[in-house]
PyMOL CGO cylinders between C-alpha atoms (Angstrom):
from pymol import cmd
from pymol.cgo import CYLINDER

trace = [
    CYLINDER, 0.37, -0.58, -0.29, 2.52, 2.69, 0.80, 0.3, 1, 1, 1, 1, 1, 1,
    CYLINDER, 2.52, 2.69, 0.80, 4.18, 1.44, -3.45, 0.3, 1, 1, 1, 1, 1, 1,
    CYLINDER, 4.18, 1.44, -3.45, 0.69, 3.35, -4.14, 0.3, 1, 1, 1, 1, 1, 1,
    CYLINDER, 0.69, 3.35, -4.14, 0.61, 5.52, -2.06, 0.3, 1, 1, 1, 1, 1, 1,
    CYLINDER, 0.61, 5.52, -2.06, 4.57, 6.41, -3.33, 0.3, 1, 1, 1, 1, 1, 1,
    CYLINDER, 4.57, 6.41, -3.33, 2.99, 6.35, -6.87, 0.3, 1, 1, 1, 1, 1, 1,
    CYLINDER, 2.99, 6.35, -6.87, 0.31, 8.47, -6.03, 0.3, 1, 1, 1, 1, 1, 1,
    CYLINDER, 0.31, 8.47, -6.03, 2.67, 11.20, -4.71, 0.3, 1, 1, 1, 1, 1, 1,
    CYLINDER, 2.67, 11.20, -4.71, 1.21, 11.32, -1.33, 0.3, 1, 1, 1, 1, 1, 1,
    CYLINDER, 1.21, 11.32, -1.33, 3.39, 10.50, 1.74, 0.3, 1, 1, 1, 1, 1, 1,
    CYLINDER, 3.39, 10.50, 1.74, 1.82, 8.40, 3.75, 0.3, 1, 1, 1, 1, 1, 1,
    CYLINDER, 1.82, 8.40, 3.75, 3.42, 9.76, 7.00, 0.3, 1, 1, 1, 1, 1, 1,
    CYLINDER, 3.42, 9.76, 7.00, 2.10, 13.03, 6.04, 0.3, 1, 1, 1, 1, 1, 1,
    CYLINDER, 2.10, 13.03, 6.04, -1.19, 11.88, 4.74, 0.3, 1, 1, 1, 1, 1, 1,
    CYLINDER, -1.19, 11.88, 4.74, -1.83, 10.43, 9.31, 0.3, 1, 1, 1, 1, 1, 1,
    CYLINDER, -1.83, 10.43, 9.31, -0.32, 13.30, 10.60, 0.3, 1, 1, 1, 1, 1, 1,
    CYLINDER, -0.32, 13.30, 10.60, -2.50, 15.50, 8.56, 0.3, 1, 1, 1, 1, 1, 1,
    CYLINDER, -2.50, 15.50, 8.56, -5.23, 13.22, 9.71, 0.3, 1, 1, 1, 1, 1, 1,
    CYLINDER, -5.23, 13.22, 9.71, -4.70, 13.05, 13.25, 0.3, 1, 1, 1, 1, 1, 1,
    CYLINDER, -4.70, 13.05, 13.25, -4.43, 17.06, 12.98, 0.3, 1, 1, 1, 1, 1, 1,
    CYLINDER, -4.43, 17.06, 12.98, -7.92, 17.09, 11.18, 0.3, 1, 1, 1, 1, 1, 1,
    CYLINDER, -7.92, 17.09, 11.18, -9.56, 15.14, 13.94, 0.3, 1, 1, 1, 1, 1, 1,
    CYLINDER, -9.56, 15.14, 13.94, -7.82, 17.19, 16.49, 0.3, 1, 1, 1, 1, 1, 1,
    CYLINDER, -7.82, 17.19, 16.49, -9.43, 20.47, 14.38, 0.3, 1, 1, 1, 1, 1, 1,
    CYLINDER, -9.43, 20.47, 14.38, -12.86, 18.78, 14.19, 0.3, 1, 1, 1, 1, 1, 1,
    CYLINDER, -12.86, 18.78, 14.19, -12.38, 17.98, 18.10, 0.3, 1, 1, 1, 1, 1, 1,
    CYLINDER, -12.38, 17.98, 18.10, -11.99, 21.10, 19.06, 0.3, 1, 1, 1, 1, 1, 1,
    CYLINDER, -11.99, 21.10, 19.06, -14.47, 22.54, 16.79, 0.3, 1, 1, 1, 1, 1, 1,
    CYLINDER, -14.47, 22.54, 16.79, -16.34, 20.05, 18.41, 0.3, 1, 1, 1, 1, 1, 1,
    CYLINDER, -16.34, 20.05, 18.41, -16.14, 21.70, 22.36, 0.3, 1, 1, 1, 1, 1, 1,
    CYLINDER, -16.14, 21.70, 22.36, -15.30, 24.92, 21.19, 0.3, 1, 1, 1, 1, 1, 1,
    CYLINDER, -15.30, 24.92, 21.19, -17.74, 26.05, 18.61, 0.3, 1, 1, 1, 1, 1, 1,
    CYLINDER, -17.74, 26.05, 18.61, -20.72, 23.23, 17.38, 0.3, 1, 1, 1, 1, 1, 1,
    CYLINDER, -20.72, 23.23, 17.38, -21.82, 21.88, 21.19, 0.3, 1, 1, 1, 1, 1, 1,
    CYLINDER, -21.82, 21.88, 21.19, -21.95, 25.86, 22.44, 0.3, 1, 1, 1, 1, 1, 1,
    CYLINDER, -21.95, 25.86, 22.44, -24.34, 26.51, 19.25, 0.3, 1, 1, 1, 1, 1, 1,
    CYLINDER, -24.34, 26.51, 19.25, -26.26, 23.28, 19.12, 0.3, 1, 1, 1, 1, 1, 1,
    CYLINDER, -26.26, 23.28, 19.12, -26.56, 24.34, 23.05, 0.3, 1, 1, 1, 1, 1, 1,
    CYLINDER, -26.56, 24.34, 23.05, -27.40, 28.37, 21.85, 0.3, 1, 1, 1, 1, 1, 1,
    CYLINDER, -27.40, 28.37, 21.85, -30.24, 27.29, 19.13, 0.3, 1, 1, 1, 1, 1, 1,
    CYLINDER, -30.24, 27.29, 19.13, -31.26, 24.65, 21.97, 0.3, 1, 1, 1, 1, 1, 1,
    CYLINDER, -31.26, 24.65, 21.97, -31.93, 27.89, 24.49, 0.3, 1, 1, 1, 1, 1, 1,
    CYLINDER, -31.93, 27.89, 24.49, -33.62, 29.77, 21.49, 0.3, 1, 1, 1, 1, 1, 1,
    CYLINDER, -33.62, 29.77, 21.49, -35.87, 27.40, 20.88, 0.3, 1, 1, 1, 1, 1, 1,
    CYLINDER, -35.87, 27.40, 20.88, -37.04, 26.87, 23.80, 0.3, 1, 1, 1, 1, 1, 1,
    CYLINDER, -37.04, 26.87, 23.80, -37.57, 31.01, 23.84, 0.3, 1, 1, 1, 1, 1, 1,
    CYLINDER, -37.57, 31.01, 23.84, -39.00, 30.81, 20.74, 0.3, 1, 1, 1, 1, 1, 1,
    CYLINDER, -39.00, 30.81, 20.74, -40.90, 28.53, 22.10, 0.3, 1, 1, 1, 1, 1, 1,
    CYLINDER, -40.90, 28.53, 22.10, -42.27, 29.56, 25.04, 0.3, 1, 1, 1, 1, 1, 1,
    CYLINDER, -42.27, 29.56, 25.04, -42.86, 32.88, 23.96, 0.3, 1, 1, 1, 1, 1, 1,
    CYLINDER, -42.86, 32.88, 23.96, -45.14, 31.33, 20.47, 0.3, 1, 1, 1, 1, 1, 1,
    CYLINDER, -45.14, 31.33, 20.47, -46.64, 29.31, 23.76, 0.3, 1, 1, 1, 1, 1, 1,
    CYLINDER, -46.64, 29.31, 23.76, -47.46, 33.26, 25.84, 0.3, 1, 1, 1, 1, 1, 1,
    CYLINDER, -47.46, 33.26, 25.84, -48.33, 34.68, 22.71, 0.3, 1, 1, 1, 1, 1, 1,
    CYLINDER, -48.33, 34.68, 22.71, -51.82, 31.70, 22.26, 0.3, 1, 1, 1, 1, 1, 1,
    CYLINDER, -51.82, 31.70, 22.26, -51.97, 32.18, 26.28, 0.3, 1, 1, 1, 1, 1, 1,
    CYLINDER, -51.97, 32.18, 26.28, -51.98, 36.05, 25.52, 0.3, 1, 1, 1, 1, 1, 1,
    CYLINDER, -51.98, 36.05, 25.52, -54.62, 36.09, 22.34, 0.3, 1, 1, 1, 1, 1, 1,
    CYLINDER, -54.62, 36.09, 22.34, -56.74, 33.54, 24.55, 0.3, 1, 1, 1, 1, 1, 1,
    CYLINDER, -56.74, 33.54, 24.55, -56.92, 35.88, 26.96, 0.3, 1, 1, 1, 1, 1, 1,
    CYLINDER, -56.92, 35.88, 26.96, -58.17, 38.83, 24.75, 0.3, 1, 1, 1, 1, 1, 1,
    CYLINDER, -58.17, 38.83, 24.75, -60.60, 37.00, 23.81, 0.3, 1, 1, 1, 1, 1, 1,
    CYLINDER, -60.60, 37.00, 23.81, -61.75, 35.81, 26.65, 0.3, 1, 1, 1, 1, 1, 1,
    CYLINDER, -61.75, 35.81, 26.65, -61.68, 39.35, 27.91, 0.3, 1, 1, 1, 1, 1, 1,
    CYLINDER, -61.68, 39.35, 27.91, -63.58, 40.65, 24.74, 0.3, 1, 1, 1, 1, 1, 1,
    CYLINDER, -63.58, 40.65, 24.74, -66.28, 38.05, 25.16, 0.3, 1, 1, 1, 1, 1, 1,
    CYLINDER, -66.28, 38.05, 25.16, -66.36, 38.66, 28.78, 0.3, 1, 1, 1, 1, 1, 1,
    CYLINDER, -66.36, 38.66, 28.78, -66.68, 42.91, 28.18, 0.3, 1, 1, 1, 1, 1, 1,
    CYLINDER, -66.68, 42.91, 28.18, -69.14, 41.57, 24.78, 0.3, 1, 1, 1, 1, 1, 1,
    CYLINDER, -69.14, 41.57, 24.78, -71.20, 40.08, 26.88, 0.3, 1, 1, 1, 1, 1, 1,
    CYLINDER, -71.20, 40.08, 26.88, -70.91, 43.00, 30.50, 0.3, 1, 1, 1, 1, 1, 1,
    CYLINDER, -70.91, 43.00, 30.50, -71.76, 45.44, 27.63, 0.3, 1, 1, 1, 1, 1, 1,
    CYLINDER, -71.76, 45.44, 27.63, -74.70, 43.44, 26.11, 0.3, 1, 1, 1, 1, 1, 1,
    CYLINDER, -74.70, 43.44, 26.11, -75.50, 42.96, 30.07, 0.3, 1, 1, 1, 1, 1, 1,
    CYLINDER, -75.50, 42.96, 30.07, -75.52, 46.70, 30.52, 0.3, 1, 1, 1, 1, 1, 1,
    CYLINDER, -75.52, 46.70, 30.52, -77.41, 47.53, 27.33, 0.3, 1, 1, 1, 1, 1, 1,
    CYLINDER, -77.41, 47.53, 27.33, -79.95, 45.32, 28.79, 0.3, 1, 1, 1, 1, 1, 1,
    CYLINDER, -79.95, 45.32, 28.79, -80.17, 46.81, 31.86, 0.3, 1, 1, 1, 1, 1, 1,
    CYLINDER, -80.17, 46.81, 31.86, -80.23, 50.51, 30.62, 0.3, 1, 1, 1, 1, 1, 1,
    CYLINDER, -80.23, 50.51, 30.62, -82.71, 49.29, 28.54, 0.3, 1, 1, 1, 1, 1, 1,
    CYLINDER, -82.71, 49.29, 28.54, -84.72, 48.38, 31.44, 0.3, 1, 1, 1, 1, 1, 1,
    CYLINDER, -84.72, 48.38, 31.44, -83.80, 51.43, 33.67, 0.3, 1, 1, 1, 1, 1, 1,
    CYLINDER, -83.80, 51.43, 33.67, -85.33, 53.88, 30.35, 0.3, 1, 1, 1, 1, 1, 1,
    CYLINDER, -85.33, 53.88, 30.35, -88.72, 51.45, 30.52, 0.3, 1, 1, 1, 1, 1, 1,
    CYLINDER, -88.72, 51.45, 30.52, -88.82, 51.87, 34.41, 0.3, 1, 1, 1, 1, 1, 1,
    CYLINDER, -88.82, 51.87, 34.41, -88.58, 55.47, 34.28, 0.3, 1, 1, 1, 1, 1, 1,
    CYLINDER, -88.58, 55.47, 34.28, -91.19, 55.64, 31.08, 0.3, 1, 1, 1, 1, 1, 1,
    CYLINDER, -91.19, 55.64, 31.08, -93.56, 53.83, 32.86, 0.3, 1, 1, 1, 1, 1, 1,
    CYLINDER, -93.56, 53.83, 32.86, -93.08, 55.63, 36.06, 0.3, 1, 1, 1, 1, 1, 1,
    CYLINDER, -93.08, 55.63, 36.06, -93.50, 58.83, 34.76, 0.3, 1, 1, 1, 1, 1, 1,
    CYLINDER, -93.50, 58.83, 34.76, -96.33, 57.94, 33.16, 0.3, 1, 1, 1, 1, 1, 1,
    CYLINDER, -96.33, 57.94, 33.16, -97.97, 56.21, 35.96, 0.3, 1, 1, 1, 1, 1, 1,
    CYLINDER, -97.97, 56.21, 35.96, -96.80, 59.44, 37.83, 0.3, 1, 1, 1, 1, 1, 1,
    CYLINDER, -96.80, 59.44, 37.83, -98.98, 61.57, 35.18, 0.3, 1, 1, 1, 1, 1, 1,
    CYLINDER, -98.98, 61.57, 35.18, -102.19, 59.76, 34.84, 0.3, 1, 1, 1, 1, 1, 1,
    CYLINDER, -102.19, 59.76, 34.84, -101.56, 60.43, 39.18, 0.3, 1, 1, 1, 1, 1, 1,
    CYLINDER, -101.56, 60.43, 39.18, -101.13, 63.73, 38.77, 0.3, 1, 1, 1, 1, 1, 1,
    CYLINDER, -101.13, 63.73, 38.77, -104.00, 63.46, 36.51, 0.3, 1, 1, 1, 1, 1, 1,
    CYLINDER, -104.00, 63.46, 36.51, -106.74, 61.70, 38.24, 0.3, 1, 1, 1, 1, 1, 1,
    CYLINDER, -106.74, 61.70, 38.24, -105.70, 64.16, 41.10, 0.3, 1, 1, 1, 1, 1, 1,
    CYLINDER, -105.70, 64.16, 41.10, -106.26, 67.48, 38.90, 0.3, 1, 1, 1, 1, 1, 1,
    CYLINDER, -106.26, 67.48, 38.90, -109.35, 65.94, 37.91, 0.3, 1, 1, 1, 1, 1, 1,
    CYLINDER, -109.35, 65.94, 37.91, -110.24, 65.16, 41.24, 0.3, 1, 1, 1, 1, 1, 1,
    CYLINDER, -110.24, 65.16, 41.24, -109.01, 68.82, 42.43, 0.3, 1, 1, 1, 1, 1, 1,
    CYLINDER, -109.01, 68.82, 42.43, -110.68, 69.55, 39.65, 0.3, 1, 1, 1, 1, 1, 1,
    CYLINDER, -110.68, 69.55, 39.65, -113.92, 68.04, 40.34, 0.3, 1, 1, 1, 1, 1, 1,
    CYLINDER, -113.92, 68.04, 40.34, -114.36, 69.04, 43.34, 0.3, 1, 1, 1, 1, 1, 1,
    CYLINDER, -114.36, 69.04, 43.34, -113.46, 73.14, 43.12, 0.3, 1, 1, 1, 1, 1, 1,
    CYLINDER, -113.46, 73.14, 43.12, -116.26, 72.40, 40.14, 0.3, 1, 1, 1, 1, 1, 1,
    CYLINDER, -116.26, 72.40, 40.14, -118.60, 71.36, 42.72, 0.3, 1, 1, 1, 1, 1, 1,
    CYLINDER, -118.60, 71.36, 42.72, -118.14, 73.37, 45.21, 0.3, 1, 1, 1, 1, 1, 1,
    CYLINDER, -118.14, 73.37, 45.21, -118.65, 75.97, 41.97, 0.3, 1, 1, 1, 1, 1, 1,
    CYLINDER, -118.65, 75.97, 41.97, -121.65, 74.99, 42.02, 0.3, 1, 1, 1, 1, 1, 1,
    CYLINDER, -121.65, 74.99, 42.02, -122.98, 74.51, 45.48, 0.3, 1, 1, 1, 1, 1, 1,
    CYLINDER, -122.98, 74.51, 45.48, -121.90, 78.35, 46.08, 0.3, 1, 1, 1, 1, 1, 1,
    CYLINDER, -121.90, 78.35, 46.08, -124.27, 78.88, 42.78, 0.3, 1, 1, 1, 1, 1, 1,
    CYLINDER, -124.27, 78.88, 42.78, -127.37, 77.05, 43.64, 0.3, 1, 1, 1, 1, 1, 1,
    CYLINDER, -127.37, 77.05, 43.64, -126.62, 78.85, 47.31, 0.3, 1, 1, 1, 1, 1, 1,
    CYLINDER, -126.62, 78.85, 47.31, -126.38, 82.20, 45.86, 0.3, 1, 1, 1, 1, 1, 1,
    CYLINDER, -126.38, 82.20, 45.86, -129.61, 81.49, 43.62, 0.3, 1, 1, 1, 1, 1, 1,
    CYLINDER, -129.61, 81.49, 43.62, -131.77, 79.84, 46.60, 0.3, 1, 1, 1, 1, 1, 1,
    CYLINDER, -131.77, 79.84, 46.60, -130.56, 83.29, 48.49, 0.3, 1, 1, 1, 1, 1, 1,
    CYLINDER, -130.56, 83.29, 48.49, -131.48, 85.14, 45.54, 0.3, 1, 1, 1, 1, 1, 1,
    CYLINDER, -131.48, 85.14, 45.54, -134.56, 84.32, 45.01, 0.3, 1, 1, 1, 1, 1, 1,
    CYLINDER, -134.56, 84.32, 45.01, -135.34, 84.03, 48.59, 0.3, 1, 1, 1, 1, 1, 1,
    CYLINDER, -135.34, 84.03, 48.59, -134.14, 87.96, 48.80, 0.3, 1, 1, 1, 1, 1, 1,
    CYLINDER, -134.14, 87.96, 48.80, -136.60, 88.40, 45.38, 0.3, 1, 1, 1, 1, 1, 1,
    CYLINDER, -136.60, 88.40, 45.38, -139.48, 86.63, 46.91, 0.3, 1, 1, 1, 1, 1, 1,
    CYLINDER, -139.48, 86.63, 46.91, -139.03, 88.91, 50.18, 0.3, 1, 1, 1, 1, 1, 1,
    CYLINDER, -139.03, 88.91, 50.18, -138.88, 92.71, 47.56, 0.3, 1, 1, 1, 1, 1, 1,
    CYLINDER, -138.88, 92.71, 47.56, -141.77, 91.02, 45.81, 0.3, 1, 1, 1, 1, 1, 1,
    CYLINDER, -141.77, 91.02, 45.81, -143.15, 90.38, 48.71, 0.3, 1, 1, 1, 1, 1, 1,
    CYLINDER, -143.15, 90.38, 48.71, -142.89, 93.88, 49.30, 0.3, 1, 1, 1, 1, 1, 1,
    CYLINDER, -142.89, 93.88, 49.30, -143.10, 95.41, 46.84, 0.3, 1, 1, 1, 1, 1, 1,
    CYLINDER, -143.10, 95.41, 46.84, -147.02, 93.65, 46.81, 0.3, 1, 1, 1, 1, 1, 1,
    CYLINDER, -147.02, 93.65, 46.81, -147.31, 94.24, 50.17, 0.3, 1, 1, 1, 1, 1, 1,
    CYLINDER, -147.31, 94.24, 50.17, -146.36, 98.20, 49.20, 0.3, 1, 1, 1, 1, 1, 1,
    CYLINDER, -146.36, 98.20, 49.20, -148.30, 98.11, 46.20, 0.3, 1, 1, 1, 1, 1, 1,
    CYLINDER, -148.30, 98.11, 46.20, -151.31, 96.78, 47.64, 0.3, 1, 1, 1, 1, 1, 1,
    CYLINDER, -151.31, 96.78, 47.64, -151.74, 99.08, 50.25, 0.3, 1, 1, 1, 1, 1, 1,
    CYLINDER, -151.74, 99.08, 50.25, -151.17, 102.26, 47.94, 0.3, 1, 1, 1, 1, 1, 1,
    CYLINDER, -151.17, 102.26, 47.94, -153.17, 100.79, 46.80, 0.3, 1, 1, 1, 1, 1, 1,
    CYLINDER, -153.17, 100.79, 46.80, -156.18, 99.92, 48.98, 0.3, 1, 1, 1, 1, 1, 1,
    CYLINDER, -156.18, 99.92, 48.98, -154.77, 104.07, 50.67, 0.3, 1, 1, 1, 1, 1, 1,
    CYLINDER, -154.77, 104.07, 50.67, -156.58, 105.31, 46.92, 0.3, 1, 1, 1, 1, 1, 1,
    CYLINDER, -156.58, 105.31, 46.92, -159.73, 103.50, 46.43, 0.3, 1, 1, 1, 1, 1, 1,
    CYLINDER, -159.73, 103.50, 46.43, -161.08, 101.81, 49.53, 0.3, 1, 1, 1, 1, 1, 1,
    CYLINDER, -161.08, 101.81, 49.53, -162.27, 104.35, 52.87, 0.3, 1, 1, 1, 1, 1, 1,
    CYLINDER, -162.27, 104.35, 52.87, -160.44, 103.64, 56.69, 0.3, 1, 1, 1, 1, 1, 1,
    CYLINDER, -160.44, 103.64, 56.69, -162.93, 101.30, 56.98, 0.3, 1, 1, 1, 1, 1, 1,
    CYLINDER, -162.93, 101.30, 56.98, -163.35, 99.14, 54.15, 0.3, 1, 1, 1, 1, 1, 1,
    CYLINDER, -163.35, 99.14, 54.15, -159.55, 98.52, 54.59, 0.3, 1, 1, 1, 1, 1, 1,
    CYLINDER, -159.55, 98.52, 54.59, -159.68, 97.98, 58.46, 0.3, 1, 1, 1, 1, 1, 1,
    CYLINDER, -159.68, 97.98, 58.46, -162.96, 95.46, 57.65, 0.3, 1, 1, 1, 1, 1, 1,
    CYLINDER, -162.96, 95.46, 57.65, -159.74, 94.36, 55.12, 0.3, 1, 1, 1, 1, 1, 1,
    CYLINDER, -159.74, 94.36, 55.12, -157.21, 94.16, 58.06, 0.3, 1, 1, 1, 1, 1, 1,
    CYLINDER, -157.21, 94.16, 58.06, -159.93, 91.73, 60.55, 0.3, 1, 1, 1, 1, 1, 1,
    CYLINDER, -159.93, 91.73, 60.55, -161.04, 90.06, 58.33, 0.3, 1, 1, 1, 1, 1, 1,
    CYLINDER, -161.04, 90.06, 58.33, -156.91, 88.70, 57.33, 0.3, 1, 1, 1, 1, 1, 1,
    CYLINDER, -156.91, 88.70, 57.33, -156.15, 88.57, 60.65, 0.3, 1, 1, 1, 1, 1, 1,
    CYLINDER, -156.15, 88.57, 60.65, -158.70, 86.66, 62.14, 0.3, 1, 1, 1, 1, 1, 1,
    CYLINDER, -158.70, 86.66, 62.14, -158.03, 84.23, 58.65, 0.3, 1, 1, 1, 1, 1, 1,
    CYLINDER, -158.03, 84.23, 58.65, -153.97, 83.17, 60.19, 0.3, 1, 1, 1, 1, 1, 1,
]
cmd.load_cgo(trace, "trace")
């Protein structure tokens, strides 16, 4: 075999020394560069994997928060609508109550006014009867004074007194 190497122009001692040097270089590169680079790549891979998991978790949390916010907003809208409806109903009830009170008060005032008017009318009729009676008596008295003599007037007065 050494013949073959010599015919090809290869020094087998030099080749063996180069193989030993190459092996030493490979071992040194493996220990100093390759292994630290593999460790660094593994750490980087782990960091990226953790970051992706955290990003997915954050995204899920965001979706959950958004869903919760949407539910709360919907509930808030429902509650505000209920409050508006209750306030509207309360205002309508208060309006109806005030209208009923106003109607009752106006009916009471109208009744009192009618009573006052009726009393005034009765008083006016009494006053009118009194006035009419006084006027009639005055007219009768004047009529009798002019047309009847004193004896006739006394006789009529006695008849009236006796009739009572």
